[in-house]
C-alpha positions in Angstrom: 120.5 123.0 120.6 119.6 119.4 121.3 122.5 117.0 121.0 122.0 114.5 118.1 121.7 110.8 118.8 124.4 108.8 117.2 122.5 106.0 115.5 118.7 105.6 115.3 116.5 102.9 113.9 113.3 103.7 112.0 111.0 100.7 112.4 108.5 100.7 109.6 105.1 99.0 110.1 102.0 100.4 108.5 103.7 103.6 107.4 105.6 102.4 104.3 106.5 105.7 102.7 109.3 108.3 102.6 107.1 111.4 102.1 105.2 112.9 105.0 106.5 110.2 107.3 106.9 111.6 110.9 109.2 108.8 112.3 111.6 109.0 109.3 111.6 112.8 109.3 112.3 113.2 113.0 115.0 110.5 113.0 116.7 112.2 110.1 116.5 115.5 112.0 117.7 114.2 115.4 120.3 111.5 114.5 123.8 111.3 113.0 123.0 108.0 111.4 119.6 106.5 110.4 118.9 102.8 109.6 115.5 101.6 108.5 113.9 98.2 109.3 110.9 96.2 108.1 110.0 92.8 109.4 107.7 90.4 107.6 106.4 89.0 110.9 105.7 85.2 110.5 102.6 85.5 112.7 101.0 87.7 110.1 101.1 84.8 107.6 100.3 81.9 109.9 97.0 80.0 109.8 94.2 81.3 112.0 92.0 79.3 114.3 89.4 79.5 111.5 91.5 77.5 109.0 92.6 80.3 106.7 95.8 82.4 106.6 95.8 85.6 108.6 97.2 87.4 105.5 96.4 85.8 102.1 98.3 86.1 98.9 96.6 89.3 97.5 97.5 91.6 100.4 100.9 89.9 100.9 101.8 90.5 97.2 100.8 94.2 97.5 102.9 94.4 100.7 105.9 92.8 99.0 105.7 95.3 96.1 105.4 98.1 98.6 108.5 97.1 100.5 110.5 96.8 97.3 109.5 100.4 96.4 110.1 101.6 99.9 113.7 100.2 99.7 114.3 101.9 96.4 112.9 105.3 97.6 115.0 105.1 100.8 118.1 104.3 98.8 117.6 107.6 97.0 117.7 109.3 100.3 120.9 107.3 101.3 119.0 105.3 103.9 119.4 101.5 104.0 116.3 99.4 104.6 117.0 96.1 106.3 114.3 93.5 105.7 113.8 90.3 107.7 111.2 87.5 107.6 111.3 87.2 111.4 109.6 88.5 114.6 110.7 92.0 115.5 111.4 90.9 119.0 114.1 88.6 117.7 115.5 91.1 115.1 115.6 94.4 116.9 117.7 93.5 120.0 120.4 92.1 117.7 120.4 95.2 115.5 120.7 97.4 118.5 123.8 95.5 119.6 125.3 95.3 116.1 124.9 99.0 115.2 125.0 100.6 118.7 121.5 102.0 118.2 120.4 104.5 120.8 116.8 105.3 119.7 113.9 103.8 117.9 111.4 105.8 115.8 108.1 104.4 114.9 104.4 105.0 114.2 102.3 104.8 117.4 99.9 101.8 117.3 97.2 101.0 119.9 95.5 97.8 118.9 96.4 94.7 121.0 98.6 92.7 118.6 100.8 95.6 117.7 101.1 96.9 121.3 102.0 93.4 122.6 105.1 93.4 120.3 106.1 96.9 121.1 105.6 96.4 124.9 107.7 93.2 124.9 110.5 95.1 123.2 110.3 98.1 125.5 110.4 95.8 128.5 113.6 94.2 127.2 115.3 97.3 125.9 115.0 99.7 128.8 118.1 101.7 127.7 116.7 102.6 124.3 114.9 105.9 123.7 111.5 105.4 122.0 109.9 108.0 119.8 106.3 107.2 118.7 104.1 109.3 116.5 100.4 109.3 115.7 101.0 109.4 112.0 98.0 107.7 110.3 95.4 110.4 110.8 94.0 113.2 108.8 93.0 115.1 112.0 96.0 114.7 114.4 95.0 113.7 117.9 96.7 116.9 119.3 94.4 119.0 117.1 90.9 117.5 117.6 88.4 119.2 119.9 88.4 116.3 122.4 91.2 116.3 125.0 90.2 112.8 126.1 89.6 110.0 123.6 86.8 108.8 125.9 84.9 112.0 124.8 84.9 111.0 121.1 81.2 111.0 120.0 79.5 107.7 119.3 77.9 109.3 116.1 80.1 110.1 113.1 78.2 113.3 112.1 78.9 115.0 115.4 82.6 114.1 115.2 82.9 115.2 111.6 81.2 118.6 112.2 83.2 119.4 115.2 86.5 118.5 113.5 85.7 120.3 110.3 84.9 123.4 112.3 88.0 123.5 114.5 90.9 121.4 113.0 93.4 122.6 110.4 95.0 119.6 108.7 98.8 119.6 109.2 101.2 120.4 106.4 103.1 117.6 104.7 106.7 116.8 105.9 109.4 117.1 103.3 112.1 114.5 103.8 115.7 115.6 103.3 118.4 113.5 101.6 121.0 112.2 104.0 124.8 112.1 103.2 126.0 109.1 101.3 128.0 108.1 104.4 124.7 107.1 106.0 124.4 104.0 103.8 125.4 100.7 105.4 126.1 97.3 103.9 122.9 95.3 103.3 122.6 91.7 102.4 119.0 91.2 103.6 116.4 90.0 101.1 112.7 90.8 100.6 110.8 87.5 100.8 108.6 86.2 98.0 105.1 84.8 98.3 106.5 81.3 98.5 108.9 82.3 101.2 105.8 83.5 103.2 104.1 80.1 102.6 101.7 81.5 100.0 100.8 80.6 96.4 102.0 82.6 93.4 99.1 83.9 91.3 98.4 85.8 88.1 96.3 89.0 88.6 92.7 88.3 87.5 91.9 90.0 84.2 88.5 91.2 85.5 89.8 92.8 88.7 88.6 96.3 89.7 91.9 96.7 91.5 94.7 96.1 88.9 97.3 98.1 90.8 100.6 97.4 92.4 101.8 98.3 95.9 104.1 101.2 96.7 104.3 104.9 97.4 105.1 105.8 93.8 102.1 103.7 92.6 99.9 105.6 95.0 101.1 109.0 93.7 100.7 107.7 90.1 97.1 106.7 91.0 96.4 110.3 92.3 97.9 111.7 89.1 95.7 109.5 87.0 92.4 109.7 89.0 92.7 113.5 89.8 94.6 115.2 87.1 94.5 113.1 83.9 90.9 111.7 83.9 89.5 114.3 86.4 87.3 111.5 87.9 87.6 113.2 91.2 85.0 115.7 90.0 82.4 112.9 89.8 83.6 110.8 92.8 80.4 111.0 94.9 78.2 110.1 91.8 80.3 107.0 90.9 81.6 105.8 94.3 78.9 103.1 94.7 80.0 101.5 91.4 81.0 97.9 91.1 82.9 97.3 87.8 86.2 98.8 86.7 89.1 100.6 88.2 87.6 104.2 88.1 84.3 104.1 89.9 86.2 105.1 93.1 89.6 106.4 94.0 90.9 103.0 95.1 93.4 104.8 97.4 92.3 102.7 100.4 95.0 100.0 99.8 97.9 102.4 99.8 96.4 104.2 102.8 96.0 100.9 104.7 99.8 100.0 104.6 100.8 103.7 104.8 102.3 104.0 101.3 100.5 107.4 101.3 99.3 109.6 104.1 95.8 110.9 104.4 97.3 114.4 104.6 98.9 114.0 101.2 95.6 113.1 99.7 93.8 115.9 101.5 96.2 118.6 100.2 96.1 117.2 96.7 92.3 117.4 96.8 92.6 121.0 98.0 95.0 121.8 95.1 92.6 120.2 92.7 89.7 122.2 94.0 91.7 125.4 93.5 92.9 124.6 90.0 90.0 122.5 88.5 87.0 123.3 90.7 85.4 122.3 94.0 82.1 120.5 94.2 80.3 118.0 96.4 82.2 115.2 94.7 85.7 116.6 95.6 84.5 117.2 99.2 83.3 113.6 99.4 86.7 112.1 99.2 87.7 114.2 102.2 84.4 113.1 103.9 85.6 109.5 103.4 89.0 110.3 104.8 87.2 111.6 107.9 85.2 108.3 108.2 88.6 106.5 108.2 89.8 108.8 111.0 86.6 108.2 112.9 87.1 104.4 113.0 90.6 105.0 114.3 89.3 107.2 117.0 86.6 104.8 117.9 89.2 102.1 118.3 91.3 104.4 120.5 88.3 105.1 122.6 87.0 101.5 123.0 90.2 99.4 122.7 89.6 95.7 122.3 85.8 96.1 122.4 86.0 96.5 118.6 87.1 92.8 118.4 84.5 91.4 120.9 81.2 89.8 120.0 79.1 92.4 121.8 81.0 95.2 120.2 81.2 98.7 121.7 77.5 98.6 122.5 77.8 95.5 124.7 74.7 94.3 122.9 73.7 90.6 122.9 72.3 88.9 119.9 71.8 85.1 119.4 74.9 84.7 117.2 75.5 81.3 115.6 78.4 79.8 113.7 77.8 77.1 111.0 80.9 75.9 109.1 78.8 74.9 106.1 77.2 78.4 106.0 80.7 79.9 106.1 81.8 77.8 103.1 78.7 78.9 101.2 79.2 82.5 102.0 83.0 82.6 101.2 82.5 80.5 98.0 79.6 82.7 96.7 77.1 79.9 97.0 74.1 81.5 98.9 70.6 82.2 97.7 71.5 85.8 96.9 73.3 86.3 93.5 74.4 89.8 94.5 76.1 88.4 97.6 77.6 85.6 95.6 79.1 87.8 92.9 80.8 90.0 95.5 82.2 87.1 97.4 83.6 85.5 94.3 85.2 88.8 93.3 86.9 88.9 96.7 88.0 85.3 96.5 89.4 85.8 93.0 91.0 89.2 93.3 91.3 90.3 97.0 89.1 93.3 96.2 85.4 94.2 96.8 83.6 97.5 96.4 82.3 99.5 99.4 78.7 98.7 98.3 79.5 95.0 98.1 81.1 94.9 101.5 78.0 96.4 103.2 75.7 94.0 101.5 77.7 90.8 102.2 78.2 91.9 105.8 74.5 92.6 106.3 73.7 89.2 104.8 76.1 87.3 107.0 75.3 89.1 110.3 71.6 90.2 109.8 70.1 87.6 107.5 72.0 84.5 108.7 72.9 85.9 112.1 76.3 84.3 112.0 79.2 85.3 114.2 80.5 88.5 112.6 84.0 88.1 114.0 84.8 85.1 111.8 83.7 87.0 108.7 85.8 90.0 109.8 88.8 87.8 110.1 88.1 86.4 106.6 88.1 90.0 105.3 91.4 90.6 107.2 92.9 87.6 105.3 91.6 88.5 101.9 91.3 92.2 101.4 94.2 94.0 99.8 93.2 97.2 101.6 92.6 95.6 105.0 93.0 98.2 107.8 92.3 97.0 111.3 90.3 100.0 112.4 88.2 100.4 109.3 87.6 96.6 108.9 86.5 96.0 112.5 84.8 99.4 112.7 82.7 98.6 109.7 81.9 95.0 110.8 80.6 96.1 114.2 78.7 98.9 112.4 77.0 96.5 110.0 76.4 93.9 112.6 74.4 96.1 115.0 77.1 96.3 117.7 78.9 99.5 116.6 78.3 103.1 115.6 75.2 102.7 113.4 72.4 104.6 115.4 69.7 103.0 113.2 71.0 99.4 113.2 70.1 99.0 109.5 69.6 95.7 107.6 70.0 95.8 103.8 67.4 94.6 101.4 69.8 92.9 99.2 67.5 92.3 96.2 66.7 96.0 96.3 70.4 96.9 96.5 71.1 94.8 93.5 68.4 96.5 91.5 69.7 99.9 92.5 73.4 99.4 92.0 73.5 96.6 89.4 70.2 97.2 87.6 71.4 95.7 84.3 73.2 92.8 86.0 76.6 93.6 84.5 78.5 93.0 87.8 76.6 89.8 88.6 77.2 88.4 85.1 80.9 89.3 85.3 81.5 87.1 88.3 78.7 84.5 88.1 78.8 83.4 84.4 81.2 80.6 84.0 83.3 80.3 80.8 81.6 78.6 77.8 84.8 76.7 77.1 
């Protein structure tokens, strides 16, 4: 039997849950003592070269709520979550010294900003055992029918069909409760928005995303959307909606910071199909989870190309950047009311529908032919459900330098007629108050 490590650190990043969490599960199994850590990295809240914050108030607030809930849920398992508003490279070496930590458990990341931090720590802490887990997928990398990430197909449909044919989604991991003796003294505090240099705000009464961050909130949303309202049974029919909280599952924000795993959602859909009934709509939520996986595999395959102007196709367009155009686009002051309504919704709430995102991206990149990377960075700043792989994967897709084999351009007036035929969405965000 493998000898247990004395003390291990679980370093939380975008995996902010206790259920079905590989790093936490393995640390608990393999260690005598487990300590948990989350760092609000100041770099994530700094101003970008484009003049806006890397993370704005909406996603930051959702993250703060998530970390509060994570701390409470870990406490119930007798695990202490230490929280710092500091760079991990400063915090972790000190914790290792203070608590005689032998091993670090974490979710495996591969995008450049995340790996730069991990690599710096690994170079400094050569005596530490590192345990990293691919834990953000529906279809685990060990199980997909591609032994080399370079062989991932460039077209989604081929990837989906092969995986659906050959992959069985892994079961969820059940986290055990540790003994009370595992708890350590903790005086660390979770920062507020103002601590992070951001403005406090009241949630907008018209928002389509009136939810709070945290694992329990994600599970509560599933309970409501699947079991209480049974909206899952009409998901495909309503998913292109624009107004209200129930036109889509809205699970993307919890998935993005790892408050819930894709596997948990998948197995809950399967249970729903068994108990309530399966149809094209219930399958479509799984279909969307596979799209999410696909963008992660594309970023594993192509690395930093997903952030580069020519994208994964190495395709050259005459991209421009005009600051005035950027202000018009972000403030919802273009010639297209449908674009404007979506951009104002984003500015006021930190949320935009899938349909809206495709239209505003097409307008920016295909109509105005402006540098898509700046718009992608703006989405990163503003969106509550920002996920690096999905955000940049979708931006290169919509900008003609990604995985769209047809290089489509949206007819925005036609889109508005199809998806907002009575103008309810546009009126919601474009009509100013009479008072």
